Every structure is written in structure tokens, then in C-alpha cells.
VOROVEX-446741 format. One line per field, with one value per residue (C-alpha): residue number from 1; chain; x negated, z, y negated. Coordinates in nm, 4 decimals, padded with zeros to 6 digits. Example, Ala and Ser with C-alpha at 12.3 -4.5 7.8 and 13.67 -1.06 7.14 Angstrom:
BEGIN
i <- (1 2)
ch <- (A A)
px <- (-01.2300 -01.3670)
pz <- (00.7800 00.7140)
py <- (00.4500 00.1060)
This chain:
BEGIN
i <- (1 2 3 4 5 6 7 8 9 10 11 12 13 14 15 16 17 18 19 20 21 22 23 24 25 26 27 28 29 30 31 32 33 34 35 36 37 38 39 40 41 42 43 44 45 46 47 48 49 50 51 52 53 54 55 56 57 58 59 60 61 62 63 64 65 66 67 68 69 70 71 72 73 74 75 76 77 78 79 80 81 82 83 84 85 86 87 88 89 90 91 92 93 94 95 96 97 98 99 100 101 102 103 104 105 106 107 108 109 110 111 112 113 114 115 116 117 118 119 120 121 122 123 124 125 126 127 128 129 130 131 132 133 134 135 136 137 138 139 140 141 142 143 144 145 146 147 148 149 150 151 152 153 154 155 156 157 158 159 160 161 162 163 164 165 166 167 168 169 170 171 172 173 174 175 176 177 178 179 180 181 182 183 184 185)
ch <- (A A A A A A A A A A A A A A A A A A A A A A A A A A A A A A A A A A A A A A A A A A A A A A A A A A A A A A A A A A A A A A A A A A A A A A A A A A A A A A A A A A A A A A A A A A A A A A A A A A A A A A A A A A A A A A A A A A A A A A A A A A A A A A A A A A A A A A A A A A A A A A A A A A A A A A A A A A A A A A A A A A A A A A A A A A A A A A A A A A A A A A A A A)
px <- (-13.2007 -13.5566 -13.6536 -13.3801 -13.6010 -13.9415 -14.0099 -14.1868 -14.2243 -14.5487 -14.3081 -13.9614 -13.9371 -13.6319 -13.5634 -13.4166 -13.1968 -12.8691 -12.5831 -12.2919 -12.1037 -12.1271 -11.8096 -11.6203 -11.8966 -11.7892 -11.8565 -12.1193 -12.3296 -12.3268 -12.4939 -12.7572 -12.8592 -12.8720 -13.0926 -13.3216 -13.2993 -13.4263 -13.7099 -13.8169 -13.8356 -14.0642 -14.2694 -14.4543 -14.6862 -14.8585 -15.0584 -14.7542 -14.7673 -14.3921 -14.0855 -13.7552 -13.4503 -13.0943 -12.7841 -12.4014 -12.1159 -11.7450 -11.4843 -11.1170 -11.0317 -11.2310 -11.3043 -11.5979 -11.5577 -11.7896 -12.0341 -11.8458 -11.9736 -11.6391 -11.3596 -11.1036 -11.2856 -11.3296 -10.9857 -10.8786 -11.1032 -10.9595 -10.6246 -10.6743 -10.8417 -10.5902 -10.3810 -10.5777 -10.8761 -11.1702 -11.5226 -11.8837 -12.1244 -12.4938 -12.7265 -13.0980 -13.4093 -13.7713 -14.0668 -14.4451 -14.7761 -14.7806 -14.4559 -14.2379 -13.8927 -13.5913 -13.2420 -12.9332 -12.5875 -12.4417 -12.0424 -11.8501 -11.4933 -11.3548 -10.9750 -10.8635 -10.5467 -10.2952 -10.4357 -10.2305 -10.2686 -10.3995 -10.6675 -10.7627 -10.7496 -11.0333 -11.2507 -11.3117 -11.3367 -11.6490 -11.8331 -11.9428 -11.8197 -12.0491 -12.2825 -12.1279 -11.9902 -11.6037 -11.5712 -11.6983 -11.9553 -11.8313 -12.0883 -11.9656 -11.5906 -11.4553 -11.5267 -11.1745 -10.9877 -11.1432 -10.8926 -11.1161 -11.4100 -11.5510 -11.9249 -12.2500 -12.1982 -12.5305 -12.4199 -12.1538 -12.3982 -12.5980 -12.8672 -12.8150 -13.0629 -13.0389 -13.0927 -13.3637 -13.5515 -13.5153 -13.6729 -13.9534 -14.0171 -14.0666 -14.2933 -14.5237 -14.4342 -14.4678 -14.1737 -14.3213 -14.6560 -14.7605 -14.6369 -14.3496 -14.0235 -13.9801 -14.3319 -14.1874 -14.4051)
pz <- (-08.2868 -08.4175 -08.5367 -08.7639 -08.9683 -08.8829 -08.5838 -08.3246 -08.0135 -07.7965 -07.4797 -07.3837 -07.1255 -06.9520 -06.9345 -06.5639 -06.6685 -06.5418 -06.8339 -06.6932 -06.9228 -06.8839 -06.8114 -07.1318 -07.3205 -07.6635 -07.7161 -08.0310 -07.8052 -07.5490 -07.7797 -07.8947 -07.5622 -07.4033 -07.7012 -07.6694 -07.2679 -07.3181 -07.5603 -07.3388 -07.0458 -07.2035 -07.4423 -07.0937 -07.1641 -07.4726 -07.5353 -07.7169 -08.0781 -08.1418 -07.9164 -08.0459 -07.7907 -07.8105 -07.6529 -07.7242 -07.6600 -07.6993 -07.7512 -07.7482 -07.8928 -07.6775 -07.4140 -07.3406 -07.1959 -06.9100 -06.9349 -06.7425 -06.3782 -06.2502 -06.3664 -06.3088 -06.4684 -06.7891 -06.7894 -06.7798 -07.0891 -07.2584 -07.2116 -07.3444 -07.6759 -07.7139 -08.0559 -08.1385 -08.3140 -08.1462 -08.2279 -08.1707 -08.1662 -08.1564 -08.0451 -08.2084 -08.1099 -08.2301 -08.1304 -08.3366 -08.1895 -08.2342 -08.0089 -08.2890 -08.2313 -08.5004 -08.3418 -08.5476 -08.4338 -08.6033 -08.5989 -08.6614 -08.6298 -08.4729 -08.4388 -08.2226 -08.2326 -07.9196 -07.6401 -07.4671 -07.0769 -07.1278 -07.3776 -07.1340 -06.8652 -07.0320 -07.1649 -06.8333 -06.6875 -06.9366 -06.7925 -07.1549 -07.0373 -06.7728 -06.8614 -07.1998 -07.3240 -07.3404 -07.1685 -07.4743 -07.6919 -08.0687 -08.0782 -07.8620 -07.7655 -07.8295 -08.2021 -08.2007 -08.1075 -08.4163 -08.6498 -08.9100 -08.8847 -09.0562 -09.0621 -08.9119 -08.7322 -08.5680 -08.4689 -08.2359 -08.0896 -08.0168 -08.2364 -08.5914 -08.7816 -09.1187 -08.9619 -08.7499 -09.0370 -09.2109 -08.9254 -08.8771 -09.2429 -09.2634 -08.9381 -09.1414 -09.0070 -09.2222 -09.2450 -09.4777 -09.3876 -09.5526 -09.8800 -10.1038 -10.0515 -10.3348 -10.3946 -10.2847 -09.9789)
py <- (-02.9235 -03.0804 -02.7228 -02.7406 -03.0165 -02.8812 -03.0939 -02.9461 -03.1764 -03.1628 -03.2444 -03.3169 -03.5903 -03.6908 -04.0608 -04.1291 -04.4011 -04.5453 -04.4415 -04.6500 -04.8699 -05.2292 -05.4026 -05.4458 -05.2604 -05.1308 -04.7634 -04.8480 -05.0876 -04.8320 -04.5630 -04.8063 -04.9739 -04.6203 -04.4680 -04.8009 -04.7842 -04.3908 -04.4626 -04.7567 -04.5746 -04.3158 -04.5250 -04.6397 -04.3820 -04.4870 -04.1957 -04.0582 -04.0163 -04.0647 -04.1014 -03.9904 -04.0948 -04.0314 -04.0502 -03.9460 -04.1668 -04.0004 -04.2826 -04.2484 -04.6494 -04.8820 -04.6532 -04.4641 -04.1112 -03.9654 -03.7032 -03.4664 -03.3230 -03.1882 -02.9713 -03.2333 -03.5413 -03.2717 -03.1924 -03.5753 -03.6185 -03.2908 -03.3801 -03.7418 -03.5986 -03.3161 -03.3989 -03.6595 -03.8172 -04.0065 -04.1319 -03.9360 -04.2166 -04.1294 -04.3705 -04.2960 -04.4812 -04.3629 -04.5774 -04.5526 -04.5450 -04.8878 -04.9903 -05.0755 -04.9199 -04.8140 -04.8034 -04.6595 -04.5656 -04.2972 -04.2375 -03.9434 -03.8747 -03.5946 -03.4667 -03.2088 -02.9780 -03.0189 -02.8229 -02.5674 -02.5219 -02.1815 -02.3072 -02.6015 -02.3751 -02.0785 -02.3600 -02.5231 -02.1434 -02.1245 -02.4144 -02.5506 -02.8860 -02.9656 -03.2732 -03.3093 -03.6630 -03.6184 -03.3106 -03.0609 -02.9157 -02.8683 -02.6103 -02.4036 -02.2622 -02.5706 -02.5525 -02.3892 -02.7162 -02.8871 -02.9706 -03.1328 -03.3844 -03.6537 -03.7666 -03.5788 -03.2419 -03.2680 -03.6245 -03.4354 -03.1603 -03.4248 -03.5475 -03.6987 -03.4762 -03.6880 -03.9938 -03.8208 -03.7402 -04.0508 -04.2662 -04.0189 -04.0319 -04.3953 -04.3943 -04.1688 -03.8464 -03.5424 -03.3412 -03.0758 -03.0851 -02.7678 -02.9331 -02.9878 -02.9167 -02.7322 -02.5709 -02.2220 -02.2168)
């Protein structure tokens, strides 16, 4: 996704953190905490120039849906989302070389059509749900479930690109390193 905004990371390092929501933790707070925790886990290596960390939380009301690993868990999430609206909260953290951190939470609203049993079965058979917040990937087959959405599509995919670009620019990262965006090159 970063390539879409002209960013080519030198390295991709997973942050091994516990992503379990705290008792009574609200979805927005969870997204923010996880992005910050991932950034801090990677920031221990101070040889890195910039660190971008993100996490996606799918919420139905105050309820945070899991990143599904089992078919029955994905089915439960998809049945809950069927025929209703939900929020996708993207937590984003950027850490500069001086250790300064900027954190944002981006909210998108997605409405699913009412899902039929045959659609649920076919989607589960695809395996796209595995490891996905709320049990779906909007950039894949689940796109046909979306009646409408409001907000950032890239946020729902997993990284809010507008906000990422804004934070990187704020840290002095050149998004157009070969010149101005309108110079024809």
C-alpha cells in the first residue's frame, strides 16, 4: 500500500505485541493503543529513520471484532455485520528519528448488504477472512458485500494513506523525491 504514495520501505518488521482488547476498552482507544504499541516495539531499533505502524479495528457499536483465525469465528463476525453498518478504525503511528511520535485514528463506516447463507459459505471457503479484522477483506471478494461506505477506502484495507502521507510530510519525508508532483516527470 505504501507504494501507492511513493514510499518504498527499507524493511518490514512485525511487531509481536498482545492485541487483546482491555476490559471495557473502546474501539477507538484500542486502535490507538495498538498502533502506538507496535511503533514502540519496533522503535527499540534506533537505527531506523522513520517507523510507520498501524492496526485496524472493526467495531459494531462498542464491540471490537477479532482478527479471525477460525471459520466459525469468521462466520460469527460476518453474521453480525450482515445487513448493518459498522466502523473500521485505523490506528496509525509514525515515529521520527528523534523518537517523536505522532498518532492518529481514522474512522470509516461500512454498510454490508444482508448476506445469504450461500454467500457466507462461499466466502468462508475462499479463506480470505483468515487473519482479517471482522473476518473480511474489502479489497477481495467481500467487496460484493459492501452496499456503501463513508470515509477512507485505504483505511478499510489496512492503512489510511492520506493520513500516512500527511504524517510523513510532517516528519520531513519527501513524498515526491524527484521534484514537484506537477512537473511532468
